C-alpha positions in Angstrom: 156.3 153.2 114.8 159.6 155.9 114.0 158.9 159.2 116.2 159.4 162.9 114.0 163.3 162.5 114.8 163.9 159.4 112.9 160.9 160.4 110.3 163.9 163.1 109.5 166.4 161.4 109.8 165.0 158.3 107.4 163.7 161.3 104.2 167.7 162.2 104.7 168.3 158.6 103.9 165.8 158.4 100.9 167.4 161.5 99.5 170.6 160.3 99.5 169.5 157.1 98.4 167.9 159.0 95.0 170.6 160.8 94.6 172.8 157.8 94.8 171.0 155.9 92.3 171.6 158.9 90.1 175.0 158.6 90.0 175.1 154.6 90.0 172.4 154.5 86.8 172.6 157.7 84.7 176.4 157.9 82.9 174.9 162.1 81.9 175.3 162.3 86.0 179.0 161.8 85.6 179.2 164.5 83.5 177.6 166.4 85.5 179.5 165.9 88.4 182.7 165.9 86.7 181.5 169.6 85.6 180.4 170.3 88.7 184.0 169.4 90.2 185.8 171.2 87.8 183.6 174.6 88.1 184.2 174.6 91.6 188.0 174.2 92.1 188.4 176.8 89.0 186.0 178.8 91.2 188.5 179.0 94.2 191.2 179.2 92.5 190.1 182.4 90.3 188.8 183.9 94.2 185.3 185.0 92.7 183.3 187.2 94.2 180.3 185.9 96.7 177.5 186.6 94.0 178.9 184.9 91.5 179.3 181.8 93.7 176.0 182.5 94.1 175.0 182.2 90.7 177.3 179.5 90.2 176.1 177.2 92.8 171.9 178.2 91.8 173.0 177.0 88.0 174.8 173.6 89.0 171.8 173.1 91.1 168.9 173.7 88.5 171.1 171.2 86.1 171.1 168.6 88.9 167.8 169.3 89.7 166.6 168.9 85.7 169.2 165.4 85.8 167.3 164.0 89.0 163.6 164.6 87.7 164.6 163.6 84.0 165.9 160.3 85.7 162.5 160.1 88.1 160.2 161.2 84.7 162.0 158.1 83.5 161.6 155.2 85.8 157.9 156.1 86.5 157.5 156.1 82.6 159.3 152.4 82.5 157.1 151.7 85.6 153.6 152.6 83.7 154.6 152.0 80.0 156.6 149.2 80.3 155.6 148.3 76.8 156.9 151.1 73.6 154.5 154.0 73.5 154.8 157.0 71.3 153.9 159.6 74.6 156.0 157.7 76.8 159.0 158.6 74.3 157.8 161.7 74.0 157.5 162.2 78.2 161.2 161.2 77.9 162.4 163.3 75.2 160.9 166.2 76.9 162.6 165.3 80.2 165.9 164.3 78.7 165.3 167.8 76.8 165.0 169.7 79.9 168.6 168.4 80.9 170.0 169.4 78.1 168.5 173.0 77.9 169.6 173.2 81.7 173.0 172.1 80.8 173.6 174.5 77.5 172.2 177.4 80.1 174.5 176.3 82.3 177.8 176.4 80.4 176.7 179.7 78.8 176.8 181.3 82.7 180.3 179.6 83.8 181.3 181.0 80.3 180.4 184.6 81.7 181.3 184.2 84.7 184.7 182.5 84.8 185.7 183.5 81.2 186.5 187.0 82.0 188.8 186.2 85.2 190.5 183.2 83.8 191.1 185.0 80.8 193.1 187.5 83.0 195.1 184.3 84.4 195.8 183.1 81.3 197.3 186.2 79.8 198.6 188.1 83.6 196.0 190.8 82.2 
């Protein structure tokens, strides 16, 4: 039986396996990854305030969390309903809709936070 430290290490390992599963199997996760990298690079370049960074980090985390939850829901639905069922489709569609909603909100947050300083850099004002 593993000790408490080993169990804690294993829980981190499982979490990283889950993250890797999402990246390996979900094409939209790569879109989120590219957007995350672009936003972080732009935020560094624009030298954003700590408050703006905090808002961006929270927003990015919410998008990734909904993508992870969507993937988990899809896997669970496939497990319990291997054949097509209208409620299985509804569960998957609603989960996907939550990702779409958070991604759209993240774009709006990004425009609000990154837009003005980026515009200032582009126009020199």
